[in-house]
C-alpha positions as CSV (number, residue, x, y, z in Angstrom):
1,M,-44.3,76.0,-84.3
2,N,-46.5,78.8,-82.7
3,S,-45.9,80.9,-85.8
4,I,-47.3,78.1,-88.0
5,K,-50.2,77.6,-85.7
6,K,-51.0,81.3,-85.9
7,Q,-50.8,81.2,-89.7
8,L,-53.2,78.3,-89.7
9,F,-55.7,80.3,-87.7
10,E,-55.3,83.2,-90.1
11,Q,-56.3,80.8,-92.9
12,L,-59.4,79.7,-91.0
13,A,-60.3,83.3,-90.4
14,L,-60.5,83.8,-94.1
15,I,-63.6,81.5,-94.2
16,G,-65.0,83.5,-91.3
17,H,-64.4,86.7,-93.2
18,S,-66.4,85.2,-96.2
19,L,-69.3,84.4,-93.9
20,G,-69.1,87.8,-92.1
21,S,-71.3,89.4,-94.8
22,P,-75.0,88.7,-95.1
23,Q,-74.8,89.4,-98.8
24,R,-72.1,86.7,-99.3
25,V,-74.0,84.2,-97.2
26,E,-77.1,84.9,-99.3
27,M,-75.0,84.4,-102.5
28,L,-73.7,81.1,-101.2
29,D,-77.3,80.0,-100.6
30,Y,-78.3,80.8,-104.2
31,L,-75.2,79.2,-105.6
32,A,-76.0,76.0,-103.7
33,Q,-79.1,75.7,-105.9
34,A,-77.5,76.3,-109.3
35,E,-74.5,77.8,-111.1
36,C,-75.1,81.5,-111.7
37,G,-73.7,84.5,-113.6
38,V,-73.0,87.9,-112.0
39,D,-76.1,89.5,-113.6
40,E,-78.4,86.7,-112.4
41,L,-77.0,86.9,-108.8
42,S,-77.3,90.6,-108.9
43,K,-81.1,90.3,-109.6
44,L,-81.6,87.6,-107.0
45,T,-79.8,89.6,-104.2
46,G,-80.9,93.1,-105.2
47,L,-77.3,94.3,-105.3
48,T,-75.6,96.2,-108.1
49,V,-73.5,94.2,-110.6
50,A,-70.4,95.9,-109.3
51,N,-71.2,95.0,-105.7
52,T,-72.1,91.5,-106.7
53,S,-68.7,91.1,-108.5
54,R,-66.9,92.4,-105.5
55,H,-68.5,89.9,-103.1
56,L,-67.9,87.0,-105.6
57,H,-64.2,88.0,-105.8
58,I,-63.9,87.6,-102.1
59,L,-65.7,84.2,-102.1
60,K,-63.5,83.0,-104.9
61,Q,-60.3,84.3,-103.3
62,N,-61.1,82.5,-100.1
63,G,-61.9,79.2,-101.9
64,L,-65.6,78.9,-101.4
65,V,-66.7,79.4,-105.0
66,L,-65.3,78.4,-108.4
67,V,-65.7,80.3,-111.7
68,R,-65.7,79.2,-115.3
69,K,-66.0,81.0,-118.6
70,E,-68.8,80.3,-121.1
71,G,-68.4,82.6,-124.0
72,K,-68.3,86.1,-122.5
73,K,-70.1,85.0,-119.3
74,R,-68.4,84.1,-116.1
75,L,-70.4,81.4,-114.2
76,Y,-70.0,80.8,-110.5
77,K,-70.7,77.7,-108.4
78,L,-69.9,76.4,-104.9
79,A,-66.4,74.9,-104.6
80,G,-67.9,71.7,-103.1
81,D,-70.7,70.1,-101.1
82,D,-68.7,70.8,-98.0
83,V,-69.6,74.5,-98.5
84,V,-73.3,73.5,-98.4
85,I,-72.6,71.6,-95.1
86,L,-70.8,74.7,-93.8
87,I,-73.8,77.0,-94.5
88,S,-76.2,74.4,-93.1
89,S,-74.1,74.2,-89.9
90,L,-74.0,78.0,-89.7
91,R,-77.8,78.1,-90.0
92,K,-78.4,75.4,-87.3
93,T,-75.9,77.0,-84.9
94,A,-77.6,80.4,-85.3
95,K,-81.0,78.9,-84.8
96,T,-79.8,77.1,-81.6
97,H,-78.0,80.1,-80.0
98,L,-79.7,83.2,-81.4
99,A,-83.3,83.8,-80.3
100,E,-83.7,86.4,-83.0
101,V,-83.4,83.7,-85.6
102,D,-86.3,81.8,-84.1
103,R,-88.4,85.0,-83.9
104,L,-87.7,85.9,-87.6
105,M,-88.6,82.3,-88.7
106,L,-91.9,82.5,-86.8
107,N,-92.7,85.9,-88.4
108,M,-91.7,84.5,-91.9
109,T,-94.0,81.5,-91.5
110,E,-96.8,83.0,-89.5
111,N,-99.4,82.5,-92.2
112,T,-98.2,79.0,-93.1
113,N,-98.6,75.5,-91.5
114,T,-95.2,74.5,-90.1
115,E,-96.3,71.1,-88.8
116,Q,-95.8,67.6,-90.3
117,S,-92.3,68.1,-91.7
118,I,-90.2,65.1,-92.8
119,S,-86.5,64.5,-92.5
120,S,-84.2,63.5,-95.4
121,T,-83.7,60.1,-93.8
122,E,-87.5,59.5,-93.7
123,L,-88.0,60.7,-97.2
124,N,-85.2,58.5,-98.6
125,N,-86.8,55.4,-97.0
126,K,-90.1,56.3,-98.8
127,L,-88.7,57.2,-102.3
128,N,-89.8,54.0,-104.0
129,K,-93.3,53.9,-102.5
130,P,-95.9,54.2,-105.3
131,E,-98.2,56.4,-103.2
132,L,-95.5,59.1,-102.8
133,L,-95.6,62.2,-105.0
134,L,-92.4,64.3,-104.7
135,L,-92.6,68.0,-105.7
136,D,-89.6,70.3,-106.3
137,V,-91.0,73.8,-105.9
138,R,-88.1,75.8,-107.4
139,P,-87.4,77.7,-110.7
140,S,-86.9,75.3,-113.6
141,R,-83.2,76.3,-114.1
142,E,-82.4,75.2,-110.5
143,F,-84.4,71.9,-111.0
144,Q,-82.5,71.1,-114.2
145,Q,-79.1,71.4,-112.5
146,G,-80.1,68.9,-109.9
147,H,-83.1,67.5,-108.0
148,I,-84.1,64.7,-105.8
149,K,-84.6,61.4,-107.7
150,G,-88.1,61.1,-109.0
151,A,-89.2,64.7,-108.2
152,I,-91.6,66.7,-110.4
153,N,-90.9,70.3,-110.9
154,V,-93.5,72.9,-110.0
155,Q,-92.8,76.5,-110.8
156,P,-93.4,78.7,-107.7
157,E,-95.8,80.9,-109.6
158,D,-97.8,77.8,-110.6
159,I,-98.5,76.4,-107.1
160,E,-102.3,77.2,-107.1
161,Q,-102.8,75.8,-110.6
162,T,-100.8,72.7,-109.9
163,T,-102.9,71.8,-106.8
164,K,-106.1,71.7,-108.9
165,N,-104.8,68.8,-111.0
166,L,-103.2,66.6,-108.4
167,P,-104.8,63.3,-107.3
168,T,-106.1,63.3,-103.8
169,N,-105.1,59.7,-103.1
170,R,-101.3,60.4,-103.2
171,V,-99.1,61.5,-100.3
172,V,-97.2,64.6,-101.3
173,V,-93.7,65.7,-100.1
174,A,-92.6,69.1,-101.2
175,Y,-89.3,70.8,-101.0
176,C,-87.6,74.0,-102.2
177,R,-84.3,75.8,-101.6
178,G,-84.1,75.1,-97.9
179,P,-85.5,76.2,-94.4
180,F,-85.4,79.9,-95.3
181,C,-87.5,79.3,-98.5
182,L,-91.3,79.7,-98.4
183,Y,-92.2,78.0,-101.6
184,S,-92.6,74.6,-100.0
185,Y,-94.7,76.0,-97.2
186,E,-97.0,77.6,-99.7
187,M,-97.3,74.4,-101.6
188,I,-98.1,72.4,-98.5
189,D,-100.8,74.9,-97.4
190,A,-102.4,74.8,-100.8
191,L,-102.5,71.0,-100.8
192,R,-103.9,70.7,-97.3
193,E,-106.7,73.1,-98.2
194,K,-107.8,70.6,-100.8
195,G,-107.6,67.7,-98.4
196,I,-104.4,66.2,-99.8
197,E,-102.0,64.7,-97.3
198,A,-98.8,66.7,-97.6
199,H,-95.5,67.1,-95.9
200,R,-92.6,69.5,-96.2
201,L,-89.0,68.3,-96.4
202,E,-87.1,69.9,-93.5
203,D,-84.1,70.8,-95.6
204,G,-83.7,71.7,-99.3
205,F,-82.1,70.0,-102.3
206,P,-78.5,71.2,-101.5
207,E,-78.5,69.5,-98.1
208,W,-80.0,66.3,-99.7
209,K,-77.2,66.2,-102.3
210,A,-74.5,67.0,-99.8
211,A,-75.6,64.1,-97.7
212,G,-75.0,61.7,-100.6
213,L,-78.7,60.9,-101.1
214,P,-80.0,59.9,-104.6
215,Y,-80.5,62.8,-107.0
216,E,-80.5,63.3,-110.8
217,L,-79.8,66.0,-113.4
218,N,-82.1,67.2,-116.1
219,E,-79.8,69.4,-118.2
220,P,-81.6,70.8,-121.3
221,G,-80.6,69.5,-124.7
């Protein structure tokens, strides 16, 4: 029995091994947004294609990602929403117990307004209110593979232009990839400078979807 228990802990340690690399944690964060090929992940992470493939092999071997073939391409995605919850728990635990995480977050957002965030529960209760304008500030490919119901896509590079055309009598909630993503912070700052009431969703789309809250797809074609 002790032998079986030790083997079970060895299996748990495989997940720990997957999360023991900052590069692999970063890849999981990107894959939570959208299915990606090796070349795309290589560009997003700044790693070589060979290094990216090596990390993906470990994640696949340890059951955290799945792969499918599309022509000559191999596309990777998270093995399930439970992986999103795992990464979210890792982030929250680190924020609670590692002072350095708080310091880095403060440095990252020092030129942005971090007040007036809104929880997923609060946003879900307001989804059908006519005065709400929900903005998804992520690249269009990520938006197409899933977004909060009713959200409008704003390309990160179009933030300034978008704010010029928004009505001032709407309440805006913006979200992006998650707490470590600055796009929604930038969107909120730009809106508030123009006198528009704006709030940032505390989490990103992956956490929203993993919580079973309403979302939709917008696959091209």
